[in-house]
ROVEXMAR-637323 format. One record per residue (C-alpha): residue in one letter; x, y, z. Coordinates in nm, 2 decimals. Example, Ala and Ser with C-alpha at 12.3 -4.5 7.8 and 13.67 -1.06 7.14 Angstrom:
2
PT   rest       xx       yy       zz
PT      a     1.23    -0.45     0.78
PT      s     1.37    -0.11     0.71
! end
This chain:
445
PT   rest       xx       yy       zz
PT      m     0.00     0.01    -0.02
PT      t     0.19     0.35    -0.10
PT      s     0.00     0.70    -0.01
PT      f    -0.01     0.83    -0.31
PT      r    -0.28     1.03    -0.40
PT      k    -0.38     1.14    -0.71
PT      r    -0.45     1.51    -0.67
PT      t    -0.74     1.72    -0.83
PT      v    -0.69     2.06    -0.90
PT      q    -1.11     2.22    -0.91
PT      k    -1.11     2.42    -1.24
PT      p    -1.17     2.80    -1.10
PT      i    -1.43     3.03    -1.20
PT      r    -1.43     3.16    -1.57
PT      g    -1.33     3.53    -1.48
PT      t    -1.21     3.49    -1.12
PT      r    -0.86     3.44    -0.99
PT      t    -0.72     3.41    -0.61
PT      s    -0.56     3.72    -0.52
PT      p    -0.18     3.64    -0.38
PT      h    -0.21     3.93    -0.09
PT      t    -0.52     3.74     0.05
PT      a    -0.56     3.43    -0.06
PT      q    -0.90     3.55    -0.18
PT      v    -1.12     3.47    -0.48
PT      i    -1.15     3.80    -0.67
PT      t    -1.33     3.97    -1.03
PT      s    -1.27     4.20    -1.23
PT      s    -1.57     4.57    -1.17
PT      g    -1.48     4.53    -1.57
PT      n    -1.29     4.84    -1.50
PT      p    -0.91     4.81    -1.48
PT      y    -0.88     5.15    -1.26
PT      l    -1.13     5.13    -0.99
PT      d    -0.98     4.71    -0.95
PT      v    -0.57     4.85    -0.89
PT      v    -0.76     5.10    -0.61
PT      i    -0.93     4.80    -0.44
PT      g    -0.69     4.55    -0.43
PT      g    -0.73     4.38    -0.74
PT      g    -1.08     4.29    -0.78
PT      l    -1.45     4.26    -0.61
PT      p    -1.37     3.95    -0.31
PT      m    -1.63     3.64    -0.41
PT      g    -1.95     3.72    -0.14
PT      s    -1.92     4.13    -0.10
PT      i    -2.15     4.44    -0.16
PT      c    -1.96     4.75    -0.35
PT      l    -2.13     5.09    -0.25
PT      i    -2.12     5.32    -0.51
PT      e    -2.21     5.68    -0.40
PT      e    -2.36     5.82    -0.72
PT      d    -2.26     6.18    -0.84
PT      r    -2.57     6.48    -0.86
PT      f    -2.59     6.39    -1.22
PT      m    -2.63     6.06    -1.19
PT      t    -2.37     5.97    -1.50
PT      h    -2.06     5.83    -1.40
PT      a    -2.20     5.60    -1.17
PT      k    -2.42     5.47    -1.46
PT      v    -2.10     5.42    -1.65
PT      l    -1.91     5.14    -1.38
PT      a    -2.21     4.95    -1.34
PT      k    -2.20     4.93    -1.73
PT      y    -1.92     4.84    -1.66
PT      f    -1.99     4.56    -1.37
PT      l    -2.24     4.39    -1.61
PT      a    -2.05     4.37    -1.96
PT      e    -1.78     4.24    -1.75
PT      g    -2.01     3.94    -1.69
PT      v    -2.15     3.90    -2.06
PT      l    -1.81     3.85    -2.16
PT      s    -1.73     3.56    -1.82
PT      k    -2.06     3.38    -1.88
PT      h    -2.18     3.48    -1.59
PT      e    -2.53     3.50    -1.48
PT      i    -2.65     3.85    -1.42
PT      f    -2.95     4.01    -1.22
PT      l    -3.01     4.30    -1.33
PT      g    -3.25     4.58    -1.09
PT      s    -3.36     4.94    -1.10
PT      l    -3.63     5.13    -1.08
PT      d    -3.57     5.47    -1.21
PT      d    -3.39     5.29    -1.54
PT      i    -3.49     5.04    -1.81
PT      p    -3.27     4.68    -1.75
PT      a    -3.36     4.59    -2.10
PT      e    -3.26     4.89    -2.25
PT      m    -2.98     4.95    -2.03
PT      l    -2.82     4.62    -2.12
PT      r    -2.88     4.68    -2.45
PT      r    -2.60     4.99    -2.44
PT      l    -2.30     4.86    -2.28
PT      p    -2.02     4.91    -2.36
PT      r    -1.82     4.72    -2.68
PT      p    -1.52     4.43    -2.59
PT      l    -1.16     4.55    -2.66
PT      t    -0.94     4.29    -2.90
PT      d    -0.62     4.22    -2.76
PT      l    -0.47     4.41    -3.02
PT      e    -0.70     4.74    -2.93
PT      t    -0.55     4.65    -2.58
PT      e    -0.16     4.65    -2.60
PT      v    -0.22     4.92    -2.88
PT      e    -0.45     5.18    -2.52
PT      q    -0.21     5.03    -2.34
PT      r     0.15     5.14    -2.51
PT      e    -0.03     5.51    -2.65
PT      e    -0.14     5.51    -2.21
PT      q     0.29     5.43    -2.17
PT      a     0.39     5.64    -2.42
PT      g     0.20     5.94    -2.30
PT      s     0.17     5.92    -1.87
PT      g     0.47     6.14    -1.89
PT      g     0.23     6.45    -1.94
PT      g     0.43     6.76    -1.99
PT      e     0.47     6.86    -2.36
PT      n     0.76     6.67    -2.37
PT      g     0.77     6.38    -2.27
PT      l     0.89     6.47    -1.90
PT      r     0.73     6.50    -1.53
PT      i     0.89     6.64    -1.22
PT      a     1.21     6.43    -1.31
PT      w     1.31     6.14    -1.53
PT      r     1.31     5.86    -1.23
PT      y     0.90     5.92    -1.25
PT      n     0.88     5.88    -1.55
PT      d     0.82     5.52    -1.54
PT      l     0.55     5.54    -1.30
PT      p     0.21     5.38    -1.34
PT      l    -0.11     5.60    -1.28
PT      v    -0.23     5.41    -1.03
PT      n     0.10     5.24    -0.85
PT      s     0.03     4.89    -0.75
PT      e     0.09     4.52    -0.79
PT      h    -0.20     4.40    -0.97
PT      a    -0.17     4.55    -1.31
PT      t    -0.09     4.28    -1.47
PT      a    -0.41     4.03    -1.40
PT      k    -0.53     3.86    -1.61
PT      i    -0.93     3.88    -1.49
PT      g    -1.10     4.19    -1.70
PT      h    -1.14     4.34    -1.96
PT      h    -1.12     4.63    -2.14
PT      f    -1.41     4.78    -2.30
PT      n    -1.48     5.06    -2.58
PT      l    -1.72     5.31    -2.43
PT      m    -1.87     5.47    -2.75
PT      e    -1.94     5.10    -2.94
PT      q    -2.21     4.93    -2.79
PT      m    -2.17     4.62    -2.76
PT      d    -2.23     4.29    -3.01
PT      s    -2.69     4.15    -3.01
PT      m    -2.51     3.76    -3.06
PT      m    -2.32     3.84    -2.68
PT      l    -2.65     3.96    -2.53
PT      y    -2.88     3.73    -2.72
PT      y    -2.69     3.43    -2.48
PT      a    -2.61     3.55    -2.25
PT      n    -2.79     3.50    -1.91
PT      t    -2.97     3.77    -1.73
PT      t    -3.26     3.81    -1.54
PT      m    -3.38     4.17    -1.46
PT      w    -3.69     4.28    -1.21
PT      d    -3.85     4.62    -1.29
PT      d    -4.16     4.58    -1.09
PT      s    -4.35     4.49    -1.35
PT      h    -4.52     4.14    -1.21
PT      k    -4.32     3.97    -1.51
PT      e    -4.08     3.66    -1.57
PT      p    -3.74     3.67    -1.59
PT      d    -3.63     3.74    -1.99
PT      i    -3.29     3.71    -2.19
PT      v    -3.19     4.01    -2.34
PT      i    -3.30     4.03    -2.73
PT      a    -3.16     4.24    -2.94
PT      e    -3.44     4.42    -3.15
PT      e    -3.41     4.31    -3.47
PT      f    -3.43     3.97    -3.31
PT      s    -3.68     3.99    -3.12
PT      k    -3.89     4.05    -3.46
PT      s    -3.80     3.81    -3.68
PT      s    -3.93     3.57    -3.35
PT      s    -4.22     3.49    -3.25
PT      p    -4.50     3.68    -3.31
PT      s    -4.59     3.86    -3.03
PT      l    -4.95     3.74    -2.76
PT      e    -5.16     4.07    -2.93
PT      q    -5.13     3.95    -3.24
PT      q    -5.17     3.52    -3.13
PT      p    -5.53     3.42    -3.26
PT      t    -5.75     3.37    -2.89
PT      e    -5.78     3.01    -2.93
PT      d    -5.39     2.98    -2.87
PT      a    -5.32     3.18    -2.59
PT      p    -5.23     3.03    -2.27
PT      p    -5.49     3.04    -1.98
PT      i    -5.53     3.29    -1.75
PT      p    -5.41     3.21    -1.41
PT      t    -5.71     3.23    -1.14
PT      l    -5.68     3.14    -0.74
PT      a    -5.92     2.85    -0.67
PT      g    -6.11     2.87    -0.96
PT      k    -6.27     3.19    -0.90
PT      e    -6.34     3.37    -1.14
PT      t    -6.31     3.11    -1.35
PT      a    -6.64     2.96    -1.16
PT      a    -6.78     3.40    -1.16
PT      a    -6.75     3.36    -1.60
PT      i    -6.95     3.00    -1.63
PT      e    -7.21     3.15    -1.42
PT      e    -7.24     3.50    -1.63
PT      k    -7.27     3.21    -1.97
PT      p    -7.70     3.15    -1.97
PT      p    -7.78     2.76    -1.90
PT      t    -7.95     2.63    -2.20
PT      q    -8.28     2.38    -2.05
PT      e    -8.03     2.08    -1.98
PT      e    -7.76     2.23    -1.86
PT      g    -7.98     2.48    -1.59
PT      i    -8.13     2.07    -1.52
PT      t    -7.80     1.91    -1.39
PT      s    -7.62     2.26    -1.24
PT      n    -7.95     2.31    -1.01
PT      n    -7.83     1.96    -0.86
PT      n    -7.48     2.06    -0.88
PT      n    -7.55     2.35    -0.67
PT      n    -7.77     2.24    -0.44
PT      i    -7.42     1.97    -0.39
PT      n    -7.12     2.21    -0.42
PT      n    -7.44     2.43    -0.15
PT      n    -7.31     2.19     0.08
PT      n    -6.95     2.15     0.03
PT      t    -6.90     2.48     0.04
PT      s    -7.10     2.54     0.35
PT      s    -6.85     2.30     0.49
PT      v    -6.58     2.40     0.38
PT      a    -6.65     2.70     0.48
PT      t    -6.72     2.64     0.89
PT      n    -6.32     2.42     0.85
PT      t    -6.21     2.72     0.74
PT      t    -6.37     2.94     0.99
PT      s    -6.23     2.74     1.27
PT      t    -5.88     2.67     1.07
PT      k    -5.92     3.10     1.14
PT      t    -6.03     3.10     1.46
PT      d    -5.78     2.87     1.61
PT      g    -5.44     3.02     1.45
PT      s    -5.25     2.68     1.35
PT      q    -5.28     2.85     1.00
PT      q    -5.11     3.23     0.97
PT      e    -5.07     3.40     0.70
PT      p    -4.65     3.50     0.80
PT      p    -4.56     3.82     0.86
PT      q    -4.47     4.12     0.61
PT      v    -4.08     4.20     0.66
PT      f    -4.14     4.51     0.46
PT      h    -4.39     4.81     0.48
PT      n    -4.31     4.81     0.10
PT      p    -4.40     4.55    -0.14
PT      r    -4.16     4.69    -0.42
PT      y    -3.85     4.58    -0.14
PT      g    -4.00     4.19    -0.08
PT      g    -4.05     4.16    -0.45
PT      l    -3.67     4.21    -0.55
PT      l    -3.54     4.02    -0.25
PT      n    -3.73     3.78    -0.34
PT      d    -3.65     3.81    -0.70
PT      i    -3.22     3.78    -0.59
PT      q    -3.28     3.49    -0.37
PT      e    -3.46     3.28    -0.59
PT      l    -3.19     3.31    -0.84
PT      l    -2.89     3.25    -0.55
PT      s    -3.05     2.94    -0.45
PT      d    -2.97     2.74    -0.76
PT      e    -2.70     2.49    -0.75
PT      s    -2.43     2.62    -0.92
PT      f    -2.36     2.96    -0.66
PT      v    -2.41     2.74    -0.42
PT      a    -2.10     2.78    -0.16
PT      g    -1.79     2.59    -0.17
PT      t    -1.86     2.50    -0.56
PT      k    -1.65     2.61    -0.80
PT      k    -1.98     2.61    -1.15
PT      n    -2.05     3.01    -1.21
PT      l    -2.07     3.33    -1.01
PT      c    -2.39     3.49    -1.04
PT      r    -2.35     3.92    -1.15
PT      v    -2.57     4.13    -0.85
PT      c    -2.62     4.49    -1.02
PT      l    -2.85     4.76    -0.87
PT      t    -2.93     5.09    -1.03
PT      s    -3.04     5.44    -0.84
PT      l    -3.20     5.23    -0.46
PT      g    -3.31     5.43    -0.30
PT      s    -3.40     5.68    -0.54
PT      p    -3.75     5.90    -0.46
PT      l    -3.92     5.61    -0.65
PT      w    -3.89     5.41    -0.31
PT      y    -3.97     5.72    -0.10
PT      d    -4.22     5.61     0.17
PT      e    -4.30     5.71     0.53
PT      n    -4.08     5.41     0.59
PT      f    -3.86     5.45     0.42
PT      g    -3.51     5.46     0.60
PT      e    -3.65     5.09     0.83
PT      d    -3.77     4.91     0.51
PT      l    -3.42     5.00     0.34
PT      i    -3.19     4.91     0.65
PT      k    -3.36     4.61     0.67
PT      f    -3.31     4.49     0.27
PT      l    -2.95     4.59     0.34
PT      t    -2.92     4.33     0.58
PT      l    -3.09     4.04     0.43
PT      l    -2.92     4.08     0.04
PT      m    -2.57     4.06     0.31
PT      a    -2.67     3.74     0.40
PT      s    -2.76     3.65     0.08
PT      v    -2.48     3.74    -0.12
PT      r    -2.24     3.57     0.19
PT      n    -2.40     3.25     0.10
PT      c    -2.29     3.16    -0.24
PT      n    -2.06     3.24    -0.53
PT      s    -2.17     3.61    -0.59
PT      v    -2.08     3.92    -0.61
PT      c    -2.34     4.28    -0.57
PT      l    -2.30     4.59    -0.70
PT      i    -2.55     4.88    -0.63
PT      t    -2.61     5.25    -0.69
PT      m    -2.79     5.55    -0.45
PT      p    -2.74     5.89    -0.42
PT      m    -2.62     5.93    -0.13
PT      h    -2.68     6.30    -0.18
PT      l    -3.07     6.29    -0.20
PT      i    -3.06     6.01     0.12
PT      a    -2.84     6.24     0.27
PT      k    -3.13     6.53     0.31
PT      y    -3.40     6.30     0.35
PT      d    -3.26     6.15     0.71
PT      a    -2.87     6.20     0.72
PT      s    -2.81     5.92     0.99
PT      l    -2.89     5.66     0.68
PT      v    -2.53     5.76     0.50
PT      p    -2.31     5.61     0.82
PT      k    -2.57     5.25     0.86
PT      i    -2.58     5.23     0.45
PT      r    -2.19     5.25     0.46
PT      q    -2.14     4.93     0.79
PT      l    -2.39     4.75     0.63
PT      v    -2.13     4.75     0.27
PT      d    -1.79     4.65     0.26
PT      y    -1.68     4.92    -0.02
PT      a    -1.83     5.22     0.00
PT      i    -1.73     5.47    -0.30
PT      e    -1.81     5.82    -0.36
PT      l    -1.78     6.01    -0.69
PT      e    -1.79     6.37    -0.65
PT      s    -1.86     6.54    -1.02
PT      f    -1.75     6.87    -1.13
PT      a    -2.00     6.94    -1.35
PT      g    -2.18     7.27    -1.19
PT      s    -1.96     7.41    -0.96
PT      e    -1.67     7.61    -1.01
PT      r    -1.38     7.34    -1.03
PT      e    -1.51     7.28    -1.31
PT      t    -1.35     7.59    -1.50
PT      h    -1.10     7.63    -1.20
PT      p    -0.76     7.55    -1.45
PT      a    -0.63     7.25    -1.18
PT      f    -0.92     7.06    -1.28
PT      k    -0.95     7.05    -1.62
PT      e    -0.83     6.76    -1.64
PT      y    -1.06     6.53    -1.49
PT      s    -1.41     6.58    -1.39
PT      g    -1.44     6.47    -1.05
PT      l    -1.26     6.33    -0.78
PT      l    -1.31     5.96    -0.66
PT      h    -1.37     5.92    -0.25
PT      l    -1.26     5.60    -0.04
PT      q    -1.56     5.56     0.28
PT      k    -1.51     5.22     0.30
PT      m    -1.27     4.90     0.21
PT      s    -1.38     4.58     0.44
PT      a    -1.14     4.25     0.47
PT      l    -1.33     4.05     0.44
PT      n    -1.19     3.63     0.58
PT      t    -0.85     3.90     0.62
PT      l    -0.67     4.08     0.94
PT      a    -0.54     4.34     0.70
PT      v    -0.71     4.61     0.46
PT      h    -0.58     4.65     0.11
PT      m    -0.49     5.00     0.14
PT      p    -0.40     5.22    -0.21
PT      d    -0.07     5.42    -0.23
PT      t    -0.24     5.72    -0.13
PT      t    -0.60     5.81    -0.13
PT      d    -0.64     6.11    -0.31
PT      l    -0.77     6.02    -0.65
PT      a    -0.97     6.18    -0.95
PT      f    -1.18     5.98    -1.32
PT      k    -1.22     6.10    -1.62
PT      l    -1.45     6.05    -1.84
PT      r    -1.35     5.98    -2.13
PT      r    -1.50     5.94    -2.48
PT      k    -1.38     5.60    -2.48
PT      k    -1.27     5.52    -2.09
PT      f    -1.33     5.58    -1.75
PT      i    -1.04     5.64    -1.59
PT      i    -0.88     5.72    -1.24
PT      e    -0.63     5.85    -1.16
PT      k    -0.39     6.03    -0.90
PT      f    -0.50     6.38    -0.79
PT      h    -0.18     6.54    -0.78
PT      l    -0.25     6.96    -0.72
PT      p     0.03     7.24    -0.87
PT      p     0.13     7.46    -0.59
PT      e     0.01     7.85    -0.65
PT      l     0.28     8.06    -0.75
PT      q     0.21     8.37    -0.80
PT      e     0.52     8.67    -0.94
PT      s     0.63     8.93    -0.67
PT      p     0.57     9.29    -0.80
PT      k     0.90     9.50    -0.86
PT      p     0.97     9.73    -0.65
PT      d     1.01    10.08    -0.78
PT      n     1.33    10.13    -0.62
PT      c     1.65     9.98    -0.46
PT      s     1.52    10.14    -0.13
PT      g     1.63     9.85     0.21
PT      g     1.26     9.99     0.26
PT      h     1.09     9.92     0.02
PT      l     1.32     9.60    -0.05
PT      l     1.22     9.45     0.24
PT      s     0.89     9.49     0.18
PT      s     0.89     9.38    -0.13
PT      n     1.08     9.07     0.03
PT      s     0.79     8.96     0.26
PT      n     0.48     8.99     0.02
PT      a     0.65     8.80    -0.19
PT      t     0.72     8.59     0.03
PT      a     0.32     8.61     0.13
PT      s     0.23     8.50    -0.17
PT      l     0.42     8.21    -0.24
PT      d     0.17     7.88    -0.14
PT      f     0.29     7.55    -0.15
! end
């Protein structure tokens, strides 16, 4: 007998890898710059919160990156929103770049990373440094996308996507417009004979519909006899139901949320995550849950804060127990106006909280020092999942640019304000001292 055992190595889930620092399974957020900031990617079972800017444009771009990465990695996708149309948002996902295009793009970034007119920075030794220093820059997960072009409709046709917009419809697979037109006719065009039967509750609606029809003589006689029998049976059933209600043995389950939309959204997410392919410990597939504009004014009611906190708590428990990752965009500036105490509570129930502060509509938009950037990126929270140390980037002074083709995150460097001191008219000692004092006071490093 030998103690030799054949080692069986399981293949990792598509679009994931093991982090060399935390030994966690991570997946790309879709944006390579954001992956570098958070430590290589989003850990499995984590929730990332993107706090929307006032115009709610940049957070939706990061959500599209997240969804597009799931389509290319063949992950299961769940998209829920009340402010946006999920099908329209999926049809406008960015187009992935080929390997040749990504190589050309990286060469252009390296060539233009020096900054300035002659490709030089402060010193020559800073010329080879990346825009955001990190050891995860050479990660093999994640893709590059072009925001100017849309994804091919065939990729969306074969993608497993589930949409929720509170329309009480069944989950559907996103199909492009040209394929939907050439498919089978809609329910409105189908004849009434081939239409599926409408589900009813305990046959009450069918019974009412049958009673409305005028019965014939033979049917009237038989129906009278059957009605007498049915009346006796219904009376006995009614007594049984009343007895069960009075006994209290069969009671309806209590409602967790005051707003039924939270319950419907959570039930659909939990139903999708309960699939066997997402069981924790198995390496079959990964589910990406994306919720856009959660907590917008369309969710407001008298118990808005209580329902939102309950929903995030139950959502975290659901995402933790399976192979899934979640990205949520929320208008925190509106929630702060509704109730300022909800902001720290919401950040406590997520793993990553990233705030986007846009320069649009402010004085910084026209300031020459901020002309290269679209806004600032603030890391409000970075959690340590199953690790002792939290990954922190080299600097938290970050800014983002929204270009025509991509969303870039860089280190924000504010140049010093240098003002020329006025030249003195006379060269006397008093005037010279006063001019030097003004010159030193005007210099601000």
